[in-house]
PQR file with spaces between the fields and no chain letter, atoms N, CA, C, O and H, PARSE charges and radii, in Angstrom:
ATOM       1  N    MET     1      -2.039    4.782   10.792 -0.4000 1.5000
ATOM       2  CA   MET     1      -3.119    3.411   11.152 -0.0000 2.0000
ATOM       3  C    MET     1      -4.164    3.533    9.743  0.5500 1.7000
ATOM       4  O    MET     1      -4.394    4.600    9.172 -0.5500 1.4000
ATOM       5  N    ILE     2      -4.677    2.318    9.372 -0.4000 1.5000
ATOM       6  CA   ILE     2      -5.613    2.291    8.348 -0.0000 2.0000
ATOM       7  C    ILE     2      -6.937    1.856    8.953  0.5500 1.7000
ATOM       8  O    ILE     2      -6.815    0.833    9.627 -0.5500 1.4000
ATOM       9  H    ILE     2      -4.490    1.451    9.836  0.4000 1.0000
ATOM      10  N    LYS     3      -8.022    2.292    8.906 -0.4000 1.5000
ATOM      11  CA   LYS     3      -9.549    2.061    9.351 -0.0000 2.0000
ATOM      12  C    LYS     3      -9.827    0.965    8.086  0.5500 1.7000
ATOM      13  O    LYS     3      -9.546    0.861    6.892 -0.5500 1.4000
ATOM      14  H    LYS     3      -8.121    3.123    8.359  0.4000 1.0000
ATOM      15  N    VAL     4     -10.396    0.384    8.896 -0.4000 1.5000
ATOM      16  CA   VAL     4     -11.888   -0.678    8.119 -0.0000 2.0000
ATOM      17  C    VAL     4     -12.473   -0.484    8.534  0.5500 1.7000
ATOM      18  O    VAL     4     -12.385   -0.399    9.758 -0.5500 1.4000
ATOM      19  H    VAL     4     -10.624    0.468    9.866  0.4000 1.0000
ATOM      20  N    ILE     5     -13.822   -0.193    7.725 -0.4000 1.5000
ATOM      21  CA   ILE     5     -15.083    0.081    8.411 -0.0000 2.0000
ATOM      22  C    ILE     5     -16.167   -0.800    7.626  0.5500 1.7000
ATOM      23  O    ILE     5     -16.091   -0.903    6.402 -0.5500 1.4000
ATOM      24  H    ILE     5     -13.893   -0.262    6.730  0.4000 1.0000
ATOM      25  N    GLN     6     -16.994   -1.318    8.228 -0.4000 1.5000
ATOM      26  CA   GLN     6     -18.290   -1.959    7.937 -0.0000 2.0000
ATOM      27  C    GLN     6     -19.550   -1.725    8.145  0.5500 1.7000
ATOM      28  O    GLN     6     -19.993   -1.900    9.280 -0.5500 1.4000
ATOM      29  H    GLN     6     -17.056   -1.234    9.222  0.4000 1.0000
ATOM      30  N    ASP     7     -20.473   -1.242    7.002 -0.4000 1.5000
ATOM      31  CA   ASP     7     -21.935   -0.762    7.269 -0.0000 2.0000
ATOM      32  C    ASP     7     -22.294   -2.334    7.602  0.5500 1.7000
ATOM      33  O    ASP     7     -22.214   -3.175    6.707 -0.5500 1.4000
ATOM      34  H    ASP     7     -20.113   -1.100    6.080  0.4000 1.0000
ATOM      35  N    HIS     8     -22.681   -2.673    8.892 -0.4000 1.5000
ATOM      36  CA   HIS     8     -23.192   -3.737    9.447 -0.0000 2.0000
ATOM      37  C    HIS     8     -24.661   -4.155    8.625  0.5500 1.7000
ATOM      38  O    HIS     8     -25.119   -5.220    8.213 -0.5500 1.4000
ATOM      39  H    HIS     8     -22.746   -1.990    9.619  0.4000 1.0000
ATOM      40  N    GLU     9     -25.156   -2.678    8.618 -0.4000 1.5000
ATOM      41  CA   GLU     9     -26.645   -3.111    8.472 -0.0000 2.0000
ATOM      42  C    GLU     9     -27.092   -3.314    6.844  0.5500 1.7000
ATOM      43  O    GLU     9     -28.176   -3.728    6.433 -0.5500 1.4000
ATOM      44  H    GLU     9     -24.785   -1.812    8.952  0.4000 1.0000
ATOM      45  N    ASN    10     -25.905   -2.887    6.048 -0.4000 1.5000
ATOM      46  CA   ASN    10     -26.429   -3.321    4.470 -0.0000 2.0000
ATOM      47  C    ASN    10     -25.546   -4.411    4.171  0.5500 1.7000
ATOM      48  O    ASN    10     -25.153   -4.527    3.010 -0.5500 1.4000
ATOM      49  H    ASN    10     -25.025   -2.551    6.382  0.4000 1.0000
ATOM      50  N    CYS    11     -25.133   -5.328    5.156 -0.4000 1.5000
ATOM      51  CA   CYS    11     -24.128   -6.532    4.739 -0.0000 2.0000
ATOM      52  C    CYS    11     -25.378   -7.528    4.315  0.5500 1.7000
ATOM      53  O    CYS    11     -26.320   -7.700    5.089 -0.5500 1.4000
ATOM      54  H    CYS    11     -25.452   -5.234    6.099  0.4000 1.0000
ATOM      55  N    ILE    12     -25.312   -8.149    3.065 -0.4000 1.5000
ATOM      56  CA   ILE    12     -26.357   -9.196    3.032 -0.0000 2.0000
ATOM      57  C    ILE    12     -25.810  -10.803    3.583  0.5500 1.7000
ATOM      58  O    ILE    12     -26.456  -11.839    3.425 -0.5500 1.4000
ATOM      59  H    ILE    12     -24.547   -8.010    2.437  0.4000 1.0000
ATOM      60  N    GLY    13     -24.709  -10.712    4.133 -0.4000 1.5000
ATOM      61  CA   GLY    13     -24.048  -11.901    4.397 -0.0000 2.0000
ATOM      62  C    GLY    13     -23.857  -13.022    3.423  0.5500 1.7000
ATOM      63  O    GLY    13     -24.167  -14.129    3.862 -0.5500 1.4000
ATOM      64  H    GLY    13     -24.184   -9.870    4.261  0.4000 1.0000
ATOM      65  N    CYS    14     -23.470  -12.977    2.352 -0.4000 1.5000
ATOM      66  CA   CYS    14     -22.568  -13.291    1.378 -0.0000 2.0000
ATOM      67  C    CYS    14     -21.552  -14.387    1.734  0.5500 1.7000
ATOM      68  O    CYS    14     -21.621  -15.523    1.265 -0.5500 1.4000
ATOM      69  H    CYS    14     -23.219  -12.077    1.995  0.4000 1.0000
ATOM      70  N    GLY    15     -20.550  -13.953    2.644 -0.4000 1.5000
ATOM      71  CA   GLY    15     -19.707  -14.608    2.884 -0.0000 2.0000
ATOM      72  C    GLY    15     -18.298  -14.542    2.519  0.5500 1.7000
ATOM      73  O    GLY    15     -17.351  -15.181    2.977 -0.5500 1.4000
ATOM      74  H    GLY    15     -20.494  -13.030    3.025  0.4000 1.0000
ATOM      75  N    SER    16     -18.333  -13.711    1.673 -0.4000 1.5000
ATOM      76  CA   SER    16     -17.034  -13.394    0.390 -0.0000 2.0000
ATOM      77  C    SER    16     -15.964  -12.938    1.746  0.5500 1.7000
ATOM      78  O    SER    16     -15.036  -13.640    2.147 -0.5500 1.4000
ATOM      79  H    SER    16     -19.102  -13.192    1.301  0.4000 1.0000
ATOM      80  N    CYS    17     -16.300  -11.799    2.227 -0.4000 1.5000
ATOM      81  CA   CYS    17     -14.849  -11.523    2.921 -0.0000 2.0000
ATOM      82  C    CYS    17     -14.557  -12.485    4.059  0.5500 1.7000
ATOM      83  O    CYS    17     -13.356  -12.729    4.176 -0.5500 1.4000
ATOM      84  H    CYS    17     -17.054  -11.228    1.902  0.4000 1.0000
ATOM      85  N    ALA    18     -15.346  -13.083    4.913 -0.4000 1.5000
ATOM      86  CA   ALA    18     -15.123  -14.229    5.958 -0.0000 2.0000
ATOM      87  C    ALA    18     -14.091  -15.213    4.980  0.5500 1.7000
ATOM      88  O    ALA    18     -13.048  -15.617    5.493 -0.5500 1.4000
ATOM      89  H    ALA    18     -16.322  -12.885    4.817  0.4000 1.0000
ATOM      90  N    ALA    19     -14.371  -15.530    3.763 -0.4000 1.5000
ATOM      91  CA   ALA    19     -13.707  -16.641    2.849 -0.0000 2.0000
ATOM      92  C    ALA    19     -12.588  -15.884    2.974  0.5500 1.7000
ATOM      93  O    ALA    19     -11.894  -15.979    3.986 -0.5500 1.4000
ATOM      94  H    ALA    19     -15.219  -15.201    3.346  0.4000 1.0000
ATOM      95  N    ILE    20     -12.333  -15.190    2.140 -0.4000 1.5000
ATOM      96  CA   ILE    20     -11.102  -14.160    1.721 -0.0000 2.0000
ATOM      97  C    ILE    20     -10.261  -13.616    3.020  0.5500 1.7000
ATOM      98  O    ILE    20      -9.077  -13.325    2.848 -0.5500 1.4000
ATOM      99  H    ILE    20     -12.897  -15.112    1.318  0.4000 1.0000
ATOM     100  N    CYS    21     -10.773  -13.493    4.137 -0.4000 1.5000
ATOM     101  CA   CYS    21      -9.890  -12.644    5.137 -0.0000 2.0000
ATOM     102  C    CYS    21     -10.373  -13.136    6.542  0.5500 1.7000
ATOM     103  O    CYS    21     -10.951  -12.419    7.358 -0.5500 1.4000
ATOM     104  H    CYS    21     -11.735  -13.729    4.277  0.4000 1.0000
ATOM     105  N    PRO    22     -10.066  -14.418    6.710 -0.5600 1.5000
ATOM     106  CA   PRO    22     -10.627  -15.157    8.017  0.2800 2.0000
ATOM     107  C    PRO    22      -9.762  -14.461    9.198  0.5500 1.7000
ATOM     108  O    PRO    22      -9.787  -14.881   10.355 -0.5500 1.4000
ATOM     109  N    LYS    23      -9.193  -13.635    8.883 -0.4000 1.5000
ATOM     110  CA   LYS    23      -8.106  -13.091   10.098 -0.0000 2.0000
ATOM     111  C    LYS    23      -9.137  -11.709   10.614  0.5500 1.7000
ATOM     112  O    LYS    23      -8.998  -11.068   11.656 -0.5500 1.4000
ATOM     113  H    LYS    23      -9.173  -13.293    7.943  0.4000 1.0000
ATOM     114  N    PHE    24      -9.789  -11.577    9.941 -0.4000 1.5000
ATOM     115  CA   PHE    24     -10.344  -10.343   10.485 -0.0000 2.0000
ATOM     116  C    PHE    24     -12.040  -10.683   10.418  0.5500 1.7000
ATOM     117  O    PHE    24     -12.801  -10.306   11.309 -0.5500 1.4000
ATOM     118  H    PHE    24      -9.901  -12.097    9.095  0.4000 1.0000
ATOM     119  N    TRP    25     -12.428  -11.347    9.382 -0.4000 1.5000
ATOM     120  CA   TRP    25     -14.088  -11.349    9.070 -0.0000 2.0000
ATOM     121  C    TRP    25     -14.159  -12.723    9.794  0.5500 1.7000
ATOM     122  O    TRP    25     -13.290  -13.480   10.229 -0.5500 1.4000
ATOM     123  H    TRP    25     -11.810  -11.652    8.658  0.4000 1.0000
ATOM     124  N    GLU    26     -15.639  -12.767    9.758 -0.4000 1.5000
ATOM     125  CA   GLU    26     -16.664  -14.132   10.133 -0.0000 2.0000
ATOM     126  C    GLU    26     -18.071  -14.010   10.177  0.5500 1.7000
ATOM     127  O    GLU    26     -18.603  -12.980   10.590 -0.5500 1.4000
ATOM     128  H    GLU    26     -16.344  -12.153    9.404  0.4000 1.0000
ATOM     129  N    MET    27     -18.686  -14.950    9.796 -0.4000 1.5000
ATOM     130  CA   MET    27     -19.879  -14.839    9.703 -0.0000 2.0000
ATOM     131  C    MET    27     -20.134  -15.316   10.918  0.5500 1.7000
ATOM     132  O    MET    27     -19.475  -16.081   11.621 -0.5500 1.4000
ATOM     133  H    MET    27     -18.254  -15.787    9.460  0.4000 1.0000
ATOM     134  N    ASN    28     -21.981  -14.364   11.239 -0.4000 1.5000
ATOM     135  CA   ASN    28     -22.628  -14.961   12.194 -0.0000 2.0000
ATOM     136  C    ASN    28     -23.801  -15.763   11.688  0.5500 1.7000
ATOM     137  O    ASN    28     -24.928  -15.276   11.603 -0.5500 1.4000
ATOM     138  H    ASN    28     -22.516  -13.742   10.667  0.4000 1.0000
ATOM     139  N    TYR    29     -23.569  -16.742   11.426 -0.4000 1.5000
ATOM     140  CA   TYR    29     -24.783  -17.617   10.948 -0.0000 2.0000
ATOM     141  C    TYR    29     -26.312  -17.127   11.271  0.5500 1.7000
ATOM     142  O    TYR    29     -27.093  -16.818   10.371 -0.5500 1.4000
ATOM     143  H    TYR    29     -22.654  -17.137   11.496  0.4000 1.0000
ATOM     144  N    GLU    30     -26.636  -17.094   12.619 -0.4000 1.5000
ATOM     145  CA   GLU    30     -27.938  -16.904   13.237 -0.0000 2.0000
ATOM     146  C    GLU    30     -28.143  -15.342   12.745  0.5500 1.7000
ATOM     147  O    GLU    30     -29.181  -15.394   12.085 -0.5500 1.4000
ATOM     148  H    GLU    30     -26.002  -17.345   13.350  0.4000 1.0000
ATOM     149  N    GLU    31     -27.815  -14.395   12.738 -0.4000 1.5000
ATOM     150  CA   GLU    31     -28.207  -13.095   12.126 -0.0000 2.0000
ATOM     151  C    GLU    31     -27.754  -13.354   10.608  0.5500 1.7000
ATOM     152  O    GLU    31     -27.753  -12.257   10.050 -0.5500 1.4000
ATOM     153  H    GLU    31     -26.972  -14.353   13.274  0.4000 1.0000
ATOM     154  N    GLY    32     -27.439  -14.182    9.880 -0.4000 1.5000
ATOM     155  CA   GLY    32     -26.830  -14.007    8.500 -0.0000 2.0000
ATOM     156  C    GLY    32     -26.352  -13.069    8.131  0.5500 1.7000
ATOM     157  O    GLY    32     -26.685  -12.742    6.992 -0.5500 1.4000
ATOM     158  H    GLY    32     -27.440  -15.073   10.334  0.4000 1.0000
ATOM     159  N    LYS    33     -25.570  -12.358    8.705 -0.4000 1.5000
ATOM     160  CA   LYS    33     -24.283  -11.233    8.351 -0.0000 2.0000
ATOM     161  C    LYS    33     -22.833  -11.434    9.063  0.5500 1.7000
ATOM     162  O    LYS    33     -22.532  -11.999   10.114 -0.5500 1.4000
ATOM     163  H    LYS    33     -25.300  -12.623    9.631  0.4000 1.0000
ATOM     164  N    ALA    34     -21.971  -10.686    7.988 -0.4000 1.5000
ATOM     165  CA   ALA    34     -20.277  -10.923    8.554 -0.0000 2.0000
ATOM     166  C    ALA    34     -20.084   -9.876    9.853  0.5500 1.7000
ATOM     167  O    ALA    34     -20.855   -8.970   10.169 -0.5500 1.4000
ATOM     168  H    ALA    34     -22.215  -10.227    7.133  0.4000 1.0000
ATOM     169  N    PHE    35     -19.197  -10.149   10.322 -0.4000 1.5000
ATOM     170  CA   PHE    35     -18.783   -9.320   11.515 -0.0000 2.0000
ATOM     171  C    PHE    35     -17.076   -9.101   11.608  0.5500 1.7000
ATOM     172  O    PHE    35     -16.201   -9.955   11.755 -0.5500 1.4000
ATOM     173  H    PHE    35     -18.571  -10.885   10.065  0.4000 1.0000
ATOM     174  N    LEU    36     -16.999   -8.071   11.507 -0.4000 1.5000
ATOM     175  CA   LEU    36     -15.489   -7.855   11.529 -0.0000 2.0000
ATOM     176  C    LEU    36     -14.838   -7.570   13.080  0.5500 1.7000
ATOM     177  O    LEU    36     -14.845   -6.656   13.905 -0.5500 1.4000
ATOM     178  H    LEU    36     -17.709   -7.378   11.388  0.4000 1.0000
ATOM     179  N    LYS    37     -14.361   -8.728   12.965 -0.4000 1.5000
ATOM     180  CA   LYS    37     -13.859   -9.407   14.650 -0.0000 2.0000
ATOM     181  C    LYS    37     -12.854   -7.959   15.309  0.5500 1.7000
ATOM     182  O    LYS    37     -12.003   -7.199   14.847 -0.5500 1.4000
ATOM     183  H    LYS    37     -14.355   -9.470   12.295  0.4000 1.0000
ATOM     184  N    THR    38     -13.470   -8.131   16.475 -0.4000 1.5000
ATOM     185  CA   THR    38     -12.593   -6.995   17.376 -0.0000 2.0000
ATOM     186  C    THR    38     -13.093   -5.414   16.761  0.5500 1.7000
ATOM     187  O    THR    38     -12.341   -4.465   16.981 -0.5500 1.4000
ATOM     188  H    THR    38     -14.161   -8.748   16.851  0.4000 1.0000
ATOM     189  N    ALA    39     -14.084   -5.242   16.170 -0.4000 1.5000
ATOM     190  CA   ALA    39     -14.120   -3.965   15.577 -0.0000 2.0000
ATOM     191  C    ALA    39     -15.644   -3.554   17.031  0.5500 1.7000
ATOM     192  O    ALA    39     -16.513   -4.215   17.600 -0.5500 1.4000
ATOM     193  H    ALA    39     -14.696   -6.013   15.992  0.4000 1.0000
ATOM     194  N    LYS    40     -15.149   -2.043   17.036 -0.4000 1.5000
ATOM     195  CA   LYS    40     -16.048   -1.312   17.549 -0.0000 2.0000
ATOM     196  C    LYS    40     -17.347   -0.554   16.697  0.5500 1.7000
ATOM     197  O    LYS    40     -17.530   -0.357   15.496 -0.5500 1.4000
ATOM     198  H    LYS    40     -14.443   -1.506   16.574  0.4000 1.0000
ATOM     199  N    LYS    41     -17.892   -0.336   17.528 -0.4000 1.5000
ATOM     200  CA   LYS    41     -19.073    0.552   16.704 -0.0000 2.0000
ATOM     201  C    LYS    41     -18.904    2.022   16.863  0.5500 1.7000
ATOM     202  O    LYS    41     -18.627    2.578   17.925 -0.5500 1.4000
ATOM     203  H    LYS    41     -17.744   -0.496   18.504  0.4000 1.0000
ATOM     204  N    ASN    42     -19.115    2.660   15.602 -0.4000 1.5000
ATOM     205  CA   ASN    42     -18.540    4.191   15.655 -0.0000 2.0000
ATOM     206  C    ASN    42     -20.108    5.068   16.002  0.5500 1.7000
ATOM     207  O    ASN    42     -21.130    4.413   16.206 -0.5500 1.4000
ATOM     208  H    ASN    42     -19.340    2.208   14.739  0.4000 1.0000
ATOM     209  N    GLU    43     -20.114    6.323   16.027 -0.4000 1.5000
ATOM     210  CA   GLU    43     -20.780    7.241   16.316 -0.0000 2.0000
ATOM     211  C    GLU    43     -21.845    7.220   15.132  0.5500 1.7000
ATOM     212  O    GLU    43     -22.846    7.867   15.438 -0.5500 1.4000
ATOM     213  H    GLU    43     -19.284    6.856   15.862  0.4000 1.0000
ATOM     214  N    ARG    44     -21.897    6.685   13.938 -0.4000 1.5000
ATOM     215  CA   ARG    44     -22.451    6.643   12.800 -0.0000 2.0000
ATOM     216  C    ARG    44     -23.104    5.298   12.815  0.5500 1.7000
ATOM     217  O    ARG    44     -24.037    4.976   12.080 -0.5500 1.4000
ATOM     218  H    ARG    44     -21.084    6.159   13.689  0.4000 1.0000
ATOM     219  N    GLY    45     -22.543    4.551   13.704 -0.4000 1.5000
ATOM     220  CA   GLY    45     -23.520    3.086   13.532 -0.0000 2.0000
ATOM     221  C    GLY    45     -22.867    1.917   12.939  0.5500 1.7000
ATOM     222  O    GLY    45     -23.325    0.774   12.919 -0.5500 1.4000
ATOM     223  H    GLY    45     -21.785    4.813   14.301  0.4000 1.0000
ATOM     224  N    LYS    46     -21.589    2.377   12.389 -0.4000 1.5000
ATOM     225  CA   LYS    46     -20.638    1.480   11.511 -0.0000 2.0000
ATOM     226  C    LYS    46     -19.771    0.930   12.125  0.5500 1.7000
ATOM     227  O    LYS    46     -19.134    1.801   12.717 -0.5500 1.4000
ATOM     228  H    LYS    46     -21.217    3.306   12.405  0.4000 1.0000
ATOM     229  N    TYR    47     -19.258   -0.334   12.383 -0.4000 1.5000
ATOM     230  CA   TYR    47     -17.949   -0.915   12.694 -0.0000 2.0000
ATOM     231  C    TYR    47     -16.871   -0.757   12.194  0.5500 1.7000
ATOM     232  O    TYR    47     -16.614   -0.839   10.993 -0.5500 1.4000
ATOM     233  H    TYR    47     -19.775   -1.042   11.902  0.4000 1.0000
ATOM     234  N    GLU    48     -15.936   -0.448   13.311 -0.4000 1.5000
ATOM     235  CA   GLU    48     -14.436    0.156   12.626 -0.0000 2.0000
ATOM     236  C    GLU    48     -13.610   -0.469   13.836  0.5500 1.7000
ATOM     237  O    GLU    48     -13.833   -0.703   15.024 -0.5500 1.4000
ATOM     238  H    GLU    48     -16.146   -0.382   14.287  0.4000 1.0000
ATOM     239  N    LEU    49     -12.357   -0.654   12.798 -0.4000 1.5000
ATOM     240  CA   LEU    49     -11.384   -1.425   13.304 -0.0000 2.0000
ATOM     241  C    LEU    49     -10.081   -0.680   12.620  0.5500 1.7000
ATOM     242  O    LEU    49     -10.128   -0.519   11.401 -0.5500 1.4000
ATOM     243  H    LEU    49     -12.176   -0.464   11.833  0.4000 1.0000
ATOM     244  N    GLU    50      -8.809   -0.173   13.408 -0.4000 1.5000
ATOM     245  CA   GLU    50      -7.735    0.229   12.804 -0.0000 2.0000
ATOM     246  C    GLU    50      -6.680   -0.881   13.200  0.5500 1.7000
ATOM     247  O    GLU    50      -6.526   -1.570   14.208 -0.5500 1.4000
ATOM     248  H    GLU    50      -8.770   -0.304   14.398  0.4000 1.0000
ATOM     249  N    VAL    51      -5.904   -0.755   11.787 -0.4000 1.5000
ATOM     250  CA   VAL    51      -5.461   -1.642   11.572 -0.0000 2.0000
ATOM     251  C    VAL    51      -3.722   -1.253   11.214  0.5500 1.7000
ATOM     252  O    VAL    51      -3.689   -0.053   10.939 -0.5500 1.4000
ATOM     253  H    VAL    51      -6.029   -0.195   10.968  0.4000 1.0000
ATOM     254  N    LYS    52      -2.784   -1.659   11.160 -0.4000 1.5000
ATOM     255  CA   LYS    52      -1.381   -0.731   10.583 -0.0000 2.0000
ATOM     256  C    LYS    52      -1.362   -1.239    9.533  0.5500 1.7000
ATOM     257  O    LYS    52      -1.142   -0.453    8.612 -0.5500 1.4000
ATOM     258  H    LYS    52      -2.811   -2.633   11.384  0.4000 1.0000
ATOM     259  N    ASP    53      -1.599   -2.934    9.087 -0.4000 1.5000
ATOM     260  CA   ASP    53      -1.719   -3.148    7.377 -0.0000 2.0000
ATOM     261  C    ASP    53      -2.612   -3.346    7.020  0.5500 1.7000
ATOM     262  O    ASP    53      -3.416   -3.814    7.827 -0.5500 1.4000
ATOM     263  H    ASP    53      -1.778   -3.573    9.835  0.4000 1.0000
ATOM     264  N    VAL    54      -3.042   -3.140    5.676 -0.4000 1.5000
ATOM     265  CA   VAL    54      -4.661   -3.405    5.184 -0.0000 2.0000
ATOM     266  C    VAL    54      -4.661   -4.789    4.960  0.5500 1.7000
ATOM     267  O    VAL    54      -5.797   -5.235    5.119 -0.5500 1.4000
ATOM     268  H    VAL    54      -2.389   -2.760    5.021  0.4000 1.0000
ATOM     269  N    GLU    55      -3.701   -5.791    4.601 -0.4000 1.5000
ATOM     270  CA   GLU    55      -3.529   -7.366    4.530 -0.0000 2.0000
ATOM     271  C    GLU    55      -4.823   -7.806    3.611  0.5500 1.7000
ATOM     272  O    GLU    55      -4.942   -7.245    2.522 -0.5500 1.4000
ATOM     273  H    GLU    55      -2.778   -5.428    4.471  0.4000 1.0000
ATOM     274  N    CYS    56      -5.466   -8.454    3.873 -0.4000 1.5000
ATOM     275  CA   CYS    56      -6.633   -8.807    3.106 -0.0000 2.0000
ATOM     276  C    CYS    56      -7.660   -8.430    2.874  0.5500 1.7000
ATOM     277  O    CYS    56      -8.291   -8.765    1.872 -0.5500 1.4000
ATOM     278  H    CYS    56      -5.370   -8.909    4.758  0.4000 1.0000
ATOM     279  N    ASN    57      -8.278   -7.222    4.217 -0.4000 1.5000
ATOM     280  CA   ASN    57      -9.217   -6.539    4.010 -0.0000 2.0000
ATOM     281  C    ASN    57      -9.507   -5.731    2.608  0.5500 1.7000
ATOM     282  O    ASN    57     -10.613   -5.595    2.085 -0.5500 1.4000
ATOM     283  H    ASN    57      -7.765   -6.950    5.031  0.4000 1.0000
ATOM     284  N    GLN    58      -8.431   -5.300    2.193 -0.4000 1.5000
ATOM     285  CA   GLN    58      -8.731   -4.940    0.563 -0.0000 2.0000
ATOM     286  C    GLN    58      -9.507   -5.641   -0.267  0.5500 1.7000
ATOM     287  O    GLN    58     -10.466   -5.229   -0.919 -0.5500 1.4000
ATOM     288  H    GLN    58      -7.532   -5.410    2.618  0.4000 1.0000
ATOM     289  N    GLU    59      -8.907   -7.069   -0.202 -0.4000 1.5000
ATOM     290  CA   GLU    59      -9.677   -7.934   -1.307 -0.0000 2.0000
ATOM     291  C    GLU    59     -11.010   -8.180   -0.683  0.5500 1.7000
ATOM     292  O    GLU    59     -11.937   -8.618   -1.365 -0.5500 1.4000
ATOM     293  H    GLU    59      -8.128   -7.403    0.328  0.4000 1.0000
ATOM     294  N    ALA    60     -11.136   -7.929    0.525 -0.4000 1.5000
ATOM     295  CA   ALA    60     -12.595   -8.213    1.119 -0.0000 2.0000
ATOM     296  C    ALA    60     -13.620   -7.201    0.933  0.5500 1.7000
ATOM     297  O    ALA    60     -14.826   -7.449    0.922 -0.5500 1.4000
ATOM     298  H    ALA    60     -10.383   -7.573    1.079  0.4000 1.0000
ATOM     299  N    ALA    61     -13.119   -6.090    0.792 -0.4000 1.5000
ATOM     300  CA   ALA    61     -13.810   -4.999    0.525 -0.0000 2.0000
ATOM     301  C    ALA    61     -14.064   -4.775   -1.067  0.5500 1.7000
ATOM     302  O    ALA    61     -15.115   -4.217   -1.380 -0.5500 1.4000
ATOM     303  H    ALA    61     -12.140   -5.888    0.801  0.4000 1.0000
ATOM     304  N    ASP    62     -13.275   -5.126   -1.959 -0.4000 1.5000
ATOM     305  CA   ASP    62     -13.330   -5.472   -3.333 -0.0000 2.0000
ATOM     306  C    ASP    62     -14.511   -6.120   -3.932  0.5500 1.7000
ATOM     307  O    ASP    62     -15.381   -5.821   -4.750 -0.5500 1.4000
ATOM     308  H    ASP    62     -12.421   -5.579   -1.704  0.4000 1.0000
ATOM     309  N    CYS    63     -14.118   -7.359   -3.029 -0.4000 1.5000
ATOM     310  CA   CYS    63     -15.330   -8.264   -3.234 -0.0000 2.0000
ATOM     311  C    CYS    63     -16.722   -8.307   -2.909  0.5500 1.7000
ATOM     312  O    CYS    63     -17.495   -9.043   -3.522 -0.5500 1.4000
ATOM     313  H    CYS    63     -13.411   -7.602   -2.364  0.4000 1.0000
ATOM     314  N    CYS    64     -17.185   -7.345   -1.712 -0.4000 1.5000
ATOM     315  CA   CYS    64     -18.135   -7.107   -1.184 -0.0000 2.0000
ATOM     316  C    CYS    64     -19.107   -6.591   -2.432  0.5500 1.7000
ATOM     317  O    CYS    64     -18.919   -5.541   -3.046 -0.5500 1.4000
ATOM     318  H    CYS    64     -16.558   -6.747   -1.213  0.4000 1.0000
ATOM     319  N    PRO    65     -20.193   -7.544   -2.687 -0.5600 1.5000
ATOM     320  CA   PRO    65     -21.253   -7.272   -3.617  0.2800 2.0000
ATOM     321  C    PRO    65     -22.100   -5.765   -3.166  0.5500 1.7000
ATOM     322  O    PRO    65     -22.437   -5.051   -4.110 -0.5500 1.4000
ATOM     323  N    VAL    66     -22.313   -5.467   -2.269 -0.4000 1.5000
ATOM     324  CA   VAL    66     -23.269   -4.418   -1.851 -0.0000 2.0000
ATOM     325  C    VAL    66     -22.272   -2.880   -1.320  0.5500 1.7000
ATOM     326  O    VAL    66     -22.721   -1.747   -1.148 -0.5500 1.4000
ATOM     327  H    VAL    66     -22.039   -6.048   -1.502  0.4000 1.0000
ATOM     328  N    GLN    67     -21.049   -3.286   -1.184 -0.4000 1.5000
ATOM     329  CA   GLN    67     -19.746   -2.157   -0.931 -0.0000 2.0000
ATOM     330  C    GLN    67     -20.073   -1.867    0.718  0.5500 1.7000
ATOM     331  O    GLN    67     -20.415   -0.722    1.011 -0.5500 1.4000
ATOM     332  H    GLN    67     -20.684   -4.207   -1.323  0.4000 1.0000
ATOM     333  N    ALA    68     -19.973   -2.890    1.799 -0.4000 1.5000
ATOM     334  CA   ALA    68     -20.448   -2.579    3.159 -0.0000 2.0000
ATOM     335  C    ALA    68     -19.139   -2.088    3.640  0.5500 1.7000
ATOM     336  O    ALA    68     -18.988   -1.252    4.531 -0.5500 1.4000
ATOM     337  H    ALA    68     -19.695   -3.821    1.561  0.4000 1.0000
ATOM     338  N    ILE    69     -18.013   -2.801    2.834 -0.4000 1.5000
ATOM     339  CA   ILE    69     -16.801   -2.741    3.857 -0.0000 2.0000
ATOM     340  C    ILE    69     -15.887   -1.467    2.844  0.5500 1.7000
ATOM     341  O    ILE    69     -15.778   -1.412    1.619 -0.5500 1.4000
ATOM     342  H    ILE    69     -18.136   -3.479    2.110  0.4000 1.0000
ATOM     343  N    LYS    70     -15.354   -0.584    3.860 -0.4000 1.5000
ATOM     344  CA   LYS    70     -14.866    0.728    3.223 -0.0000 2.0000
ATOM     345  C    LYS    70     -12.958    0.686    3.859  0.5500 1.7000
ATOM     346  O    LYS    70     -12.576    0.377    4.988 -0.5500 1.4000
ATOM     347  H    LYS    70     -15.442   -0.629    4.855  0.4000 1.0000
ATOM     348  N    ILE    71     -12.397    0.968    3.066 -0.4000 1.5000
ATOM     349  CA   ILE    71     -10.917    1.057    3.749 -0.0000 2.0000
ATOM     350  C    ILE    71     -10.364    2.750    3.814  0.5500 1.7000
ATOM     351  O    ILE    71     -10.289    3.427    2.789 -0.5500 1.4000
ATOM     352  H    ILE    71     -12.708    1.218    2.149  0.4000 1.0000
ATOM     353  N    LEU    72     -10.137    3.083    4.670 -0.4000 1.5000
ATOM     354  CA   LEU    72      -9.615    4.572    4.518 -0.0000 2.0000
ATOM     355  C    LEU    72      -8.301    4.675    5.073  0.5500 1.7000
ATOM     356  O    LEU    72      -7.707    5.754    5.058 -0.5500 1.4000
ATOM     357  H    LEU    72     -10.197    2.533    5.503  0.4000 1.0000
């Protein structure tokens, strides 16, 4: 399994992840940040989602200007 991890606190809400990968990412315009859909908060306060295939998440991570998305 592949882990997609979002450092939600460092997200600046540019929306590029949601535009590139709407299957996994959405914007919360009230908060002004992106959310990794169906992710769970881990013990380090980051949001984490296990996926079988990285799909468009690698592109989302690559385009994040603050590197708030990691693929492990």
